VEXDREN-2710 file (C-alpha; in Angstrom, 1 decimal):
% VEXDREN-2710
k/r/px/py/pz
1/MET/0.0/0.0/0.0
2/SER/1.4/3.5/-0.9
3/VAL/1.4/6.2/1.7
4/ALA/-0.8/9.1/0.8
5/LEU/1.6/12.0/1.7
6/ARG/0.5/15.6/1.2
7/HIS/3.4/17.9/2.0
8/GLU/1.7/21.0/0.8
9/ILE/-1.8/22.1/1.8
10/ASP/-2.0/25.7/0.5
11/GLU/-5.7/26.1/0.7
12/PRO/-7.6/24.2/3.4
13/THR/-10.8/22.6/2.4
14/ILE/-13.7/24.7/3.8
15/ILE/-16.4/22.4/5.3
16/ASP/-19.9/23.8/5.6
17/ARG/-20.3/24.6/9.3
18/ALA/-24.0/24.0/9.0
19/ALA/-23.2/20.4/8.2
20/ARG/-21.1/20.1/11.3
21/VAL/-23.9/19.5/13.7
22/GLY/-22.1/17.3/16.3
23/TRP/-23.1/13.6/16.5
24/GLU/-22.9/14.1/20.2
25/THR/-25.9/16.5/20.2
26/ARG/-27.9/14.4/17.7
27/TYR/-27.4/11.2/19.7
28/ALA/-28.0/12.9/23.1
29/ARG/-31.4/14.2/21.7
30/ARG/-32.4/10.7/20.8
31/LEU/-31.4/9.4/24.2
32/LEU/-33.3/12.2/25.9
33/LEU/-36.5/11.4/23.9
34/THR/-36.4/7.7/24.8
35/ASP/-35.4/8.4/28.4
36/ALA/-38.5/10.7/28.7
37/LEU/-40.8/8.1/27.1
38/VAL/-39.5/5.4/29.5
39/VAL/-39.7/7.5/32.6
40/ILE/-43.2/8.8/31.8
41/SER/-44.4/5.4/31.0
42/ALA/-42.9/3.9/34.2
43/VAL/-44.1/6.6/36.5
44/PHE/-47.7/7.0/35.2
45/GLY/-48.0/3.3/34.6
46/ALA/-47.0/2.6/38.2
47/GLN/-49.6/5.2/39.3
48/ILE/-52.4/3.4/37.3
49/VAL/-51.3/-0.1/38.5
50/TRP/-51.2/1.0/42.1
51/VAL/-54.6/2.7/42.0
52/ARG/-56.1/-0.4/40.4
53/LEU/-54.4/-2.6/43.0
54/LEU/-55.9/-0.5/45.8
55/SER/-59.3/-0.7/44.1
56/PHE/-59.0/-4.5/44.1
57/LEU/-57.8/-4.7/47.7
58/GLU/-60.4/-2.3/49.1
59/GLY/-63.2/-3.8/47.0
60/GLU/-64.4/-0.4/45.5
61/PRO/-63.0/1.7/42.6
62/VAL/-60.6/4.5/43.5
63/PRO/-60.6/7.3/40.8
64/VAL/-57.1/8.2/39.7
65/ARG/-57.6/11.9/40.2
66/GLU/-58.7/11.3/43.8
67/ALA/-56.0/8.7/44.6
68/VAL/-54.0/11.0/46.9
69/PRO/-51.1/10.7/47.4
70/PHE/-50.7/8.9/44.2
71/GLY/-52.2/11.7/42.1
72/THR/-50.9/13.1/38.9
73/VAL/-49.0/15.9/40.6
74/TYR/-46.8/13.4/42.3
75/SER/-46.1/11.6/39.1
76/VAL/-45.3/14.8/37.3
77/VAL/-42.8/15.8/40.1
78/LEU/-41.2/12.4/40.0
79/THR/-40.9/12.4/36.2
80/ILE/-39.2/15.8/36.2
81/ALA/-36.9/14.9/39.1
82/TRP/-35.9/11.6/37.4
83/LEU/-35.1/13.2/34.0
84/THR/-33.3/16.1/35.7
85/ALA/-31.1/13.6/37.6
86/LEU/-30.3/11.7/34.4
87/ALA/-29.1/15.0/33.0
88/PHE/-27.3/16.1/36.2
89/PHE/-25.3/12.8/36.3
90/ALA/-24.3/13.3/32.6
91/SER/-25.7/9.9/31.6
92/ARG/-25.8/11.1/28.0
93/ASP/-22.3/12.5/27.9
94/SER/-20.6/11.6/24.6
95/ARG/-17.5/10.5/26.6
96/VAL/-19.3/7.6/28.3
97/VAL/-21.9/6.4/25.7
98/GLY/-21.3/3.4/23.5
99/ILE/-18.6/1.6/25.6
100/GLY/-17.8/0.6/29.1
101/PHE/-20.0/0.5/32.2
102/THR/-19.9/4.2/33.1
103/GLU/-23.1/5.0/31.2
104/TYR/-25.1/2.3/33.0
105/ARG/-23.6/3.3/36.3
106/ARG/-24.7/6.9/35.9
107/VAL/-28.2/5.8/35.0
108/LEU/-28.3/3.7/38.2
109/GLN/-26.8/6.6/40.3
110/ALA/-29.4/9.1/38.9
111/SER/-32.3/6.7/39.5
112/PHE/-31.4/5.8/43.1
113/ALA/-30.5/9.5/43.8
114/THR/-34.0/10.5/42.6
115/PHE/-35.9/8.0/44.7
116/GLY/-33.6/8.4/47.7
117/SER/-34.0/12.2/47.7
118/LEU/-37.8/11.9/47.5
119/ALA/-37.8/9.4/50.3
120/ILE/-35.8/11.8/52.5
121/ILE/-38.1/14.7/51.6
122/ALA/-41.2/12.5/52.4
123/TYR/-39.7/11.7/55.8
124/LEU/-38.7/15.3/56.7
125/PHE/-42.0/16.8/55.7
126/ASP/-44.1/13.8/56.7
127/LEU/-45.6/13.3/53.3
128/GLU/-47.9/10.3/52.8
129/LEU/-46.1/8.8/49.8
130/ALA/-47.1/5.2/49.0
131/ARG/-44.2/2.8/49.1
132/GLY/-45.8/0.4/46.7
133/TYR/-46.1/3.1/44.1
134/PHE/-42.4/3.7/44.2
135/LEU/-41.6/0.0/44.4
136/ILE/-43.3/-0.4/41.1
137/ALA/-42.0/2.7/39.3
138/LEU/-38.3/2.3/40.3
139/PRO/-37.5/-1.3/39.2
140/ILE/-39.6/-1.2/36.1
141/GLY/-38.3/2.2/35.0
142/LEU/-34.7/1.4/35.8
143/ALA/-34.7/-1.9/34.1
144/THR/-36.4/-0.4/31.0
145/LEU/-33.9/2.5/30.9
146/VAL/-30.9/0.2/31.0
147/LEU/-32.5/-2.1/28.3
148/VAL/-33.3/0.9/26.0
149/ARG/-29.7/2.3/26.5
150/HIS/-28.4/-1.1/25.6
151/LEU/-30.4/-1.2/22.4
152/TRP/-29.2/2.3/21.6
153/ARG/-25.6/1.1/22.2
154/LEU/-26.0/-1.8/19.8
155/TRP/-27.2/0.7/17.2
156/LEU/-24.4/3.1/17.9
157/THR/-21.8/0.4/17.7
158/ALA/-23.1/-0.7/14.3
159/LYS/-22.9/2.9/13.1
160/ARG/-19.4/3.5/14.5
161/LYS/-18.1/0.4/12.7
162/GLU/-19.3/2.2/9.5
163/GLY/-17.4/5.3/10.6
164/GLU/-20.5/7.3/11.7
165/PHE/-21.4/8.8/15.0
166/ALA/-17.7/8.9/15.9
167/ALA/-15.0/11.5/16.6
168/LYS/-13.1/12.3/13.4
169/VAL/-9.5/11.9/14.6
170/LEU/-6.2/13.3/13.3
171/LEU/-3.2/11.6/15.0
172/VAL/-0.2/13.7/15.7
173/GLY/3.1/12.2/16.8
174/SER/6.0/10.1/15.7
175/ALA/5.5/7.5/13.0
176/VAL/5.9/4.6/15.5
177/SER/3.4/6.1/18.0
178/VAL/0.9/7.0/15.3
179/SER/0.9/3.4/14.0
180/HIS/0.5/1.9/17.4
181/THR/-2.4/4.2/18.4
182/ALA/-4.2/3.6/15.1
183/ARG/-4.0/-0.1/15.5
184/GLU/-5.3/0.1/19.1
185/LEU/-8.2/2.4/18.1
186/ALA/-9.1/0.1/15.2
187/ARG/-9.5/-2.8/17.6
188/VAL/-12.4/-1.0/19.4
189/PRO/-14.4/0.8/16.8
190/GLU/-17.3/0.9/19.3
191/ALA/-15.3/3.5/21.3
192/GLY/-16.0/6.0/18.6
193/TYR/-12.7/7.2/17.3
194/HIS/-12.5/7.1/13.5
195/VAL/-8.9/7.9/12.4
196/LEU/-8.8/10.1/9.2
197/GLY/-5.1/10.5/9.0
198/ALA/-1.9/11.6/10.8
199/CYS/0.7/14.4/11.0
200/VAL/4.2/13.3/11.6
201/PRO/7.6/15.1/12.1
202/PRO/9.5/16.0/8.9
203/GLY/11.2/13.0/7.3
204/GLN/9.1/10.3/9.1
205/ALA/6.4/9.8/6.6
206/THR/8.1/6.7/5.0
207/ASP/8.6/5.2/8.5
208/ILE/4.8/4.7/9.1
209/ASN/3.7/1.1/9.6
210/MET/1.8/0.1/6.5
211/ALA/-0.4/-2.3/8.6
212/ALA/-1.9/0.7/10.3
213/GLU/-3.3/2.1/7.0
214/VAL/-2.9/5.7/8.2
215/PRO/-2.7/8.3/5.4
216/ILE/-0.2/11.0/6.2
217/ILE/-2.1/14.3/5.9
218/GLY/0.8/16.6/6.5
219/GLU/3.7/17.5/8.8
220/PHE/4.0/19.5/12.0
221/ASP/4.6/22.8/10.4
222/ARG/1.2/22.6/8.6
223/LEU/-0.8/21.1/11.5
224/LEU/-3.8/23.5/11.5
225/ALA/-4.1/23.3/7.7
226/ALA/-4.2/19.5/8.0
227/ILE/-7.0/19.7/10.6
228/GLU/-9.1/21.8/8.3
229/ALA/-8.3/19.8/5.2
230/SER/-9.2/16.4/6.8
231/GLY/-12.3/17.7/8.6
232/ALA/-11.1/16.3/11.9
233/ASP/-12.8/17.4/15.1
234/THR/-10.4/15.6/17.4
235/VAL/-6.6/15.8/17.6
236/ILE/-4.9/13.0/19.5
237/ILE/-1.2/13.6/20.3
238/THR/0.3/10.1/20.3
239/SER/3.8/11.0/21.6
240/SER/4.5/14.0/23.8
241/ASP/8.2/13.9/22.9
242/ALA/7.3/14.8/19.3
243/LEU/5.9/18.2/20.2
244/PRO/7.4/20.6/22.8
245/PRO/5.0/21.6/25.7
246/ASP/4.6/25.2/24.4
247/ARG/3.5/23.9/21.0
248/VAL/0.9/21.6/22.5
249/ARG/-0.4/24.5/24.6
250/GLU/-0.5/26.8/21.6
251/LEU/-2.4/24.1/19.7
252/SER/-5.0/23.8/22.4
253/TRP/-5.7/27.6/22.2
254/GLN/-6.0/27.4/18.4
255/LEU/-8.7/24.7/18.3
256/GLU/-12.3/25.8/17.9
257/PRO/-13.9/25.6/21.4
258/GLY/-16.9/23.2/21.6
259/ARG/-16.2/21.7/18.2
260/GLN/-12.6/20.6/18.1
261/HIS/-11.0/18.6/20.9
262/LEU/-7.5/17.8/22.0
263/ILE/-6.5/14.5/23.5
264/VAL/-3.1/13.5/24.8
265/ALA/-2.4/9.7/24.7
266/PRO/0.1/8.7/27.3
267/SER/2.5/5.8/26.6
268/LEU/0.3/3.5/28.8
269/THR/-1.5/0.5/27.4
270/ASP/-3.6/-2.2/28.9
271/ILE/-4.1/-0.2/32.1
272/GLY/-7.6/-0.3/33.5
273/GLY/-9.5/2.9/34.5
274/PRO/-9.7/2.2/38.2
275/ARG/-5.9/2.1/38.4
276/ILE/-5.4/5.5/36.8
277/HIS/-5.7/8.8/38.7
278/THR/-4.9/12.2/37.3
279/ARG/-3.5/14.9/39.7
280/PRO/-2.5/18.3/38.5
281/VAL/0.7/19.5/40.2
282/ALA/2.5/22.7/39.3
283/GLY/0.8/22.8/36.0
284/PHE/1.6/19.2/35.1
285/PRO/-1.2/16.7/34.8
286/LEU/0.5/13.8/36.6
287/ILE/-0.9/10.4/36.0
288/HIS/-0.8/8.0/39.0
289/VAL/-0.9/4.3/38.1
290/GLU/-1.7/2.1/41.1
291/THR/0.2/-1.2/41.5
292/PRO/-2.2/-4.2/41.3
293/ARG/-3.0/-5.9/44.6
294/TYR/-3.9/-9.5/44.9
295/ALA/-4.7/-9.8/48.6
296/GLY/-7.1/-8.3/51.2
297/GLY/-10.8/-7.6/51.0
298/LYS/-11.1/-7.8/47.2
299/THR/-9.7/-11.4/47.3
300/TYR/-12.1/-12.5/50.0
301/SER/-15.1/-10.9/48.3
302/LYS/-14.2/-12.7/45.1
303/ARG/-13.9/-16.1/46.9
304/ILE/-17.2/-15.6/48.7
305/PHE/-18.8/-14.6/45.3
306/ASP/-17.4/-17.8/43.8
307/ILE/-18.7/-20.1/46.5
308/VAL/-22.2/-18.6/46.5
309/VAL/-22.7/-18.4/42.8
310/SER/-21.1/-21.9/42.0
311/SER/-23.2/-23.5/44.8
312/LEU/-26.4/-21.9/43.4
313/LEU/-25.5/-22.9/39.8
314/ILE/-24.8/-26.5/40.8
315/LEU/-28.1/-26.7/42.6
316/LEU/-30.1/-25.1/39.8
317/LEU/-28.4/-26.9/37.0
318/SER/-28.4/-30.3/38.7
319/PRO/-31.1/-31.7/36.3
320/VAL/-29.1/-30.5/33.3
321/LEU/-25.9/-32.0/34.7
322/ILE/-27.6/-35.4/35.3
323/PHE/-29.0/-35.4/31.8
324/ILE/-25.7/-34.5/30.1
325/ALA/-23.9/-37.2/32.2
326/ALA/-26.4/-39.8/31.0
327/ALA/-26.1/-38.6/27.4
328/VAL/-22.3/-38.8/27.4
329/ARG/-22.4/-42.2/29.1
330/LEU/-24.9/-43.7/26.7
331/SER/-23.6/-42.2/23.5
332/THR/-20.0/-43.5/23.4
333/PRO/-17.8/-45.9/25.5
334/GLY/-15.7/-44.2/28.2
335/PRO/-16.0/-42.2/31.4
336/VAL/-18.5/-39.4/31.8
337/LEU/-15.9/-36.9/33.1
338/PHE/-12.6/-35.9/31.5
339/ARG/-9.9/-35.1/34.0
340/GLN/-6.8/-33.2/32.9
341/ASN/-3.9/-31.6/34.8
342/ARG/-3.8/-27.8/34.4
343/ILE/-1.7/-25.1/36.0
344/GLY/-3.4/-22.8/38.5
345/LYS/-2.6/-20.0/40.9
346/ASN/1.1/-19.6/41.8
347/GLY/1.9/-22.2/39.1
348/GLU/0.4/-25.1/41.2
349/PRO/-1.1/-28.0/39.2
350/PHE/-4.7/-29.1/39.7
351/THR/-7.1/-31.5/38.1
352/MET/-9.7/-29.8/36.0
353/LEU/-13.0/-31.5/35.3
354/LYS/-15.0/-31.4/32.1
355/PHE/-17.7/-33.6/30.5
356/ARG/-16.0/-35.9/28.1
357/SER/-16.5/-34.6/24.6
358/MET/-13.9/-36.7/22.8
359/VAL/-13.0/-40.3/22.2
360/PRO/-11.4/-42.0/25.1
361/ASP/-7.9/-42.1/23.5
362/ALA/-8.0/-38.4/22.5
363/GLU/-4.7/-37.5/24.1
364/ALA/-2.9/-40.3/22.3
365/VAL/-4.2/-39.1/18.9
366/LEU/-3.2/-35.5/19.7
367/GLU/0.4/-35.9/18.6
368/GLU/-0.7/-37.2/15.2
369/LEU/-2.8/-34.0/14.7
370/ARG/-0.3/-31.4/15.7
371/ASP/1.4/-31.4/12.3
372/ARG/-1.8/-31.0/10.4
373/GLU/-2.8/-27.7/9.0
374/ARG/-5.3/-26.0/11.4
375/ASP/-8.0/-23.3/10.9
376/ALA/-8.1/-22.4/14.5
377/GLY/-6.0/-22.0/17.6
378/ASN/-2.5/-20.6/17.5
379/SER/1.2/-21.6/17.9
380/VAL/0.8/-22.4/21.6
381/MET/-2.8/-23.5/22.1
382/PHE/-4.0/-26.5/20.0
383/LYS/-7.4/-26.0/18.4
384/MET/-9.1/-27.5/15.4
385/LYS/-12.5/-26.4/14.1
386/ASP/-13.3/-29.9/12.9
387/ASP/-11.3/-32.0/15.4
388/PRO/-11.9/-35.6/14.4
389/ARG/-11.5/-36.7/18.1
390/VAL/-14.8/-34.9/19.1
391/THR/-17.8/-37.2/19.5
392/PRO/-21.2/-36.2/18.0
393/ILE/-22.7/-35.4/21.5
394/GLY/-19.4/-33.7/22.3
395/ARG/-19.7/-31.4/19.4
396/VAL/-23.1/-30.2/20.7
397/LEU/-21.6/-29.7/24.3
398/ARG/-18.7/-27.7/23.0
399/ARG/-20.8/-25.5/20.8
400/PHE/-22.7/-24.3/23.8
401/SER/-19.8/-24.7/26.3
402/LEU/-21.8/-27.3/28.3
403/ASP/-18.8/-29.5/28.6
404/GLU/-17.3/-27.0/31.0
405/LEU/-20.1/-27.1/33.6
406/PRO/-18.3/-29.6/35.9
407/GLN/-15.7/-26.9/36.4
408/LEU/-18.2/-25.4/38.9
409/ILE/-17.0/-28.1/41.2
410/ASN/-13.4/-26.8/40.7
411/VAL/-14.7/-23.4/41.6
412/LEU/-16.5/-24.6/44.7
413/MET/-13.4/-26.5/45.9
414/GLY/-11.2/-23.5/45.4
415/SER/-8.8/-24.5/42.6
416/MET/-10.6/-22.2/40.0
417/SER/-12.6/-19.1/40.0
418/LEU/-15.7/-18.2/38.0
419/ILE/-13.8/-15.5/36.1
420/GLY/-10.1/-15.5/35.4
421/PRO/-7.4/-16.4/32.9
422/ARG/-7.7/-19.6/30.9
423/PRO/-6.2/-22.6/32.8
424/PRO/-3.2/-23.7/30.7
425/LEU/-1.7/-27.1/30.1
426/GLU/1.8/-27.8/31.5
427/SER/3.1/-28.2/27.9
428/GLU/1.8/-24.7/27.1
429/VAL/3.4/-23.2/30.2
430/GLU/6.8/-24.5/29.0
431/GLU/6.5/-22.2/26.0
432/TYR/5.6/-19.1/27.9
433/GLU/7.7/-16.0/27.8
434/ARG/8.7/-14.7/31.3
435/HIS/6.1/-11.9/31.4
436/VAL/3.2/-14.3/30.7
437/HIS/3.7/-16.0/34.1
438/ARG/1.9/-13.0/35.6
439/ARG/-1.3/-14.7/34.8
440/PHE/-0.6/-17.2/37.7
441/LEU/-1.0/-14.4/40.2
442/VAL/-4.8/-15.2/40.2
443/LYS/-6.8/-18.3/40.0
444/PRO/-7.8/-19.5/36.5
445/GLY/-11.4/-19.1/35.5
446/ILE/-14.2/-20.9/33.8
447/THR/-14.7/-17.8/31.8
448/GLY/-12.8/-14.6/31.3
449/LEU/-11.8/-11.8/28.9
450/TRP/-10.2/-14.4/26.5
451/GLN/-13.4/-16.4/26.4
452/VAL/-15.7/-13.5/25.7
453/SER/-13.5/-11.8/23.1
454/GLY/-13.2/-14.4/20.4
455/ARG/-12.0/-17.6/22.1
456/SER/-10.3/-19.9/19.6
457/ASN/-10.4/-17.2/16.9
458/LEU/-7.7/-15.1/18.7
459/SER/-4.0/-15.1/18.1
460/TRP/-1.7/-16.2/20.9
461/GLU/-0.5/-12.6/21.4
462/GLU/-4.1/-11.3/21.7
463/SER/-5.0/-14.1/24.2
464/VAL/-2.0/-13.2/26.4
465/ARG/-2.8/-9.5/26.3
466/LEU/-6.4/-10.1/27.4
467/ASP/-5.5/-12.5/30.2
468/LEU/-2.8/-10.1/31.5
469/PHE/-5.1/-7.2/31.3
470/TYR/-7.6/-9.0/33.4
471/VAL/-4.9/-10.0/36.0
472/GLU/-3.7/-6.5/36.4
473/ASN/-7.0/-4.7/36.4
474/TRP/-9.7/-7.0/37.8
475/THR/-12.6/-5.7/39.8
476/MET/-15.9/-7.2/41.0
477/THR/-17.8/-4.9/38.6
478/GLY/-15.6/-6.2/35.7
479/ASP/-16.3/-9.8/36.7
480/LEU/-20.1/-9.1/36.6
481/ILE/-19.7/-7.6/33.1
482/ILE/-17.7/-10.6/31.9
483/LEU/-20.4/-13.0/33.2
484/TRP/-23.0/-11.0/31.2
485/ARG/-20.8/-11.1/28.1
486/THR/-20.2/-14.9/28.6
487/ALA/-23.9/-15.5/28.3
488/LYS/-24.0/-13.6/25.0
489/ALA/-20.8/-15.3/23.7
490/VAL/-22.2/-18.8/24.5
491/LEU/-25.4/-18.0/22.6
492/ALA/-23.4/-16.6/19.7
493/ARG/-21.2/-19.7/19.7
494/ASP/-18.4/-17.8/17.9
495/GLY/-15.0/-19.4/18.4
496/ALA/-16.4/-22.4/20.3
497/TYR/-14.7/-25.6/19.0
END
């Protein structure tokens, strides 16, 4: 691919400002409309349901207009307060919509703040507000708000993959940093950063990584002209050493307020948000990166969560477990369970349980298959999309990940966790580079970032990156999100062999 280099930009392209109505405003208006419809429906619907319920309990009809204190005035006040809280907590901010849990968390915070404030007001002023009325409106309205936001997010993600409803980005920095940043942003199109091109120092245009597919719009001396020519509304500085501090400050003054944005990308990758804290000191925005901790309250809470959830799942799924065991036993000769040594926390081996999905001599046949051309897996982990060792019933179990259900026993006994890195074979560990051993700082999991991000379709490097990201940034909130994504991944069946 040839690099599209434009050294001279004498007359910047003038883009019609009327056409520059920000996607942020358009998308926020759509969210506001659906938020209002959801809140109004939930509040007034709760009012009607509660009045009808009172009528049923009391044996005589209660007119809605006379249903004090569930009258329309209370519903109007609650509706206005709820929508105001959603705006106050910036739940429609363009920096949080489309990716991550922050958007949902702000919806939750706004909703509970609304009802909590009204409860305090009712207590202080001795108002006779019906608890049942609020107990209907809050869960129904909150659940519907989150569901509608999720549907909007699916729509937004699809649009962003087409290059719409996203920030139009011009990368500024060295050729190496521009290539790296472009690749990382391309991995997550749902984040909403569509790279139009880059500006690099003089003489570095030919050093750009072709795999990044970043056209060079110009060089540093024509930066403002490149911004106008490309139509970019966001400038990302990918390497602070490429531009002196006074040049960055000058650039921030020259950008059009409210329409053009400046972002400085630090040389930090795969660091989770909870570990990063910004603190301005003497005019410097210092970034504090906390060291990961694997002890204390978080560890105990994770273990308690594992015990409670695995126990409940074993109890609830016991009929399914019995049915699968019988199906495996009757379909092909051999044991019901497949036991295999894996490497767990601190490099200690343990016996992992699975429903047998292969022929009894699968391990012996493995060596014969290693040299065959494969359409899945990678250089370290062996995977075959059409593995001849898999039995007919095993193919069904693998497709829906049902063969992994016995690992709930591993979780209950403490050798595994519900969420964590993939438990590796000893032969795989022998091929690990030194830094990969950090994955043994936590227990391996039944599911994890690797499993919900492509599974067998991922390269070895990407699998390692996801596992190490989890190890260094795990939180209970993140675990809950992974569990939710696991359900979606299992239903999608992508990468499950």
